[in-house]
N, C-alpha and C positions, 0 to 999 in steps of 0.2 A: 387520585394519584396510578391505580391499575390501568389508566388508559394509555398511559404512555408505554407498559411492559406492553400491551395488547397491541399497540399499534408500531411497535419495532419487530415483535414478534410476527405478525402479519407481514409488513415489508421484508423480512427475511424469509420469510416463506414464499413469497410471490419472487423473491430474488435469488432462491434455491431453484425453484422450478426456471429461470430466467438461464439458470448456469446451468442446469442440466440440457435445456434445450439448445444452447450452447456447444457444450461437449458433443450432443447427437450433432450436431450441425459441423463440426469439424471433424467428428471421426468420420462424417459421408465425405468431406470436400476431395477432390483430389489429391492434396497437397499436402492435407490434415492441417491445413493453415485458412483462414480467412481474411483476405486482404482488406484493408480501411486505410482510405488516403487520410493523414493527416491534413489538419487545417494550418495555417499560418495564424500564428497568435501575437506575434513582437517582430519587429524588424529595427534593430539597430545598427547602422550602418552596413557594414558586411554579414554580422549575426543575426539568424535568422532563429528564432524560434517559434516550434510547430508543437499543436498538441494532439495525439490521436491514440488507437487501442491497439494492441497486439493482441490478436487471438489467435493461437496454435493450440496443439494437443495439450502441452505442458500447460500454457496458460488457462484454459478451459479443466482441466484436471483439478487447478488449484483454485477456480473460480469455487468449483463443487465442493472441493472440504471447507476454504473460507466459509461459505455460507451455509453449510451445513454444519459444521464445530461450532460455529457463533450461534446460530438458532439452537442448538442445543444447549449452550450457556445462558440464552435467553429465556430460554422455559424455565432450566432450573435457578434460576435468577428469581422467577416470578414468586417462588417459595421462600426462597434465602433471602431476598430482601424483603420481605411481606411487612410493615409496617416500619421500615426506616423511613426516618424523615427527610434521607439525599434521595427517594426512590426514584424519582424524575430525573435528577442529574445523573444517577448512574445511567439510565436507559438512553440519556441523552449521550452521555460520554462514550457509552457502548453502542451507540448507533452509529458515531462518531468516528471510532475506533476500524468499524468494520466497513464503511468506507473506506477510511483510507489502506487497510489492506486490501480490498477489491481495486482501489486506486494503483497501491503497487503492484499488484499481479496485473493490472491490465496496460501499465504505462508502456509507450514506444520510445521512448526517449528519457536520456540520463536526468535531464531537468525535471520532469514531471515525478521521473522515480525519488528523487529527491525530496523534493515539496510531499509526496503522499508516505516517505518515509520518517519526514519530521512530524505530518498529523500524524503515524504510528506511535513516536515518540510524546508526543503533548500529549496525545489519548491516554499512555500508560503513567506517564506523572498524574493526569487526573484520577484514575484507575485507584493507583497506589495510595496516594493522596485523599482517597474518596472521605474516610473519618478523618478529616483534616482536624476534628477539635482533639484527637487523640495525638499526644507528641511523639509517639513512635512512628503511627504512619504518616506527619506531617513530615517526619525527618527521614522517613524510608524516599518518599516521595522527592522531596530535593535531592537526595542520595541519588537517586536513579536517574532523576534529571540530568543533573551535574555530569556524571558519569557517563552518560551518554553521549553528552554533547561533544567527547572526547573523540568517540567514535563516528558522530557525524560531521568532526571536523574533518576525518583522516577520508572519510567517504568525499567530501565536498573540495576536497585537494586531489581524491584517484580523479573524479568527474574532469577537474580543469585540465589534468594534465593529459586524458583521454581525449578532449576537446583538444586540446594544442596539439596533440599529434595527429589524430585522426580530420581535424577538422569539423567534427558535427557532434551532436548528442543523438543522434537517431540510433538507436541500436540494433536494428538490421544493417543498417550501412558499417557499423563497427565491428559486427559480427562479420561481415564480410573480408574488412581489415584482416580480424585476427585468423581468418582461414587461411589469406596469405602468411601468415606469418610476423608480419610487421608489428601490429599490436604486442603482441606477447615478446618478441626480441626488444620493443621499448620499455614494456613494463621490467623483462626482467635486467635489463642494463640500467635503469635507474634504480632499484631494490640495491 
C-alpha cells in the first residue's frame, strides 16, 4: 500500500520541478506569457472546440502553489493515513484531485475549465466521503455533492451566456472582448 503514496509523492515532486521551470520560463519571456497553439478537438457544425493550455505569470505561480501544497499534503498523509484500509483509494483520489486542479489552472477555454472544475468537485466528493462506512462522512459527501451542483449549474449557465455573446469559448478572445467593455456590459445588463 505504501507504494501508492510514494508514487504520488514522486510524481508531485517532478510536477513541482516542472512548475518551477515553467515559472522561470514565463518570468524570462518578453511578455511574461508563453503562447501555445490550441488543437481542434471537436467540430459540430459551426461549433469548434479546441484544447490547449494558457501559460502566463498567474498560471505559472498557481502551478507552483498547487503542486507545492499538494506535495506537502501527500507527505503529511503518509503518516496520517498509515494503516487505513482505503490507503490506495485515498492516494488515487488525491492524485486525481491534483491533476484536476492543474487542469483548471492551465485551461485556455471555458469548456476545459468546466470539465476540470467538475473533476475537482468529483474528487471533493470522493475525499469527503473517504470513510463512507461512517454515516456522518457519507452524509457530508452527499450534501457537498448536491450543494456544489447548484454552483456548477450557475457556472454552466454563465458559460452558455458568454458563448452566446462572444461566439467563442477561448478565454483570450473573451478577455479581448471584455477590454472593449462589450462582455461587461452584457453581463451587467443580464443581471
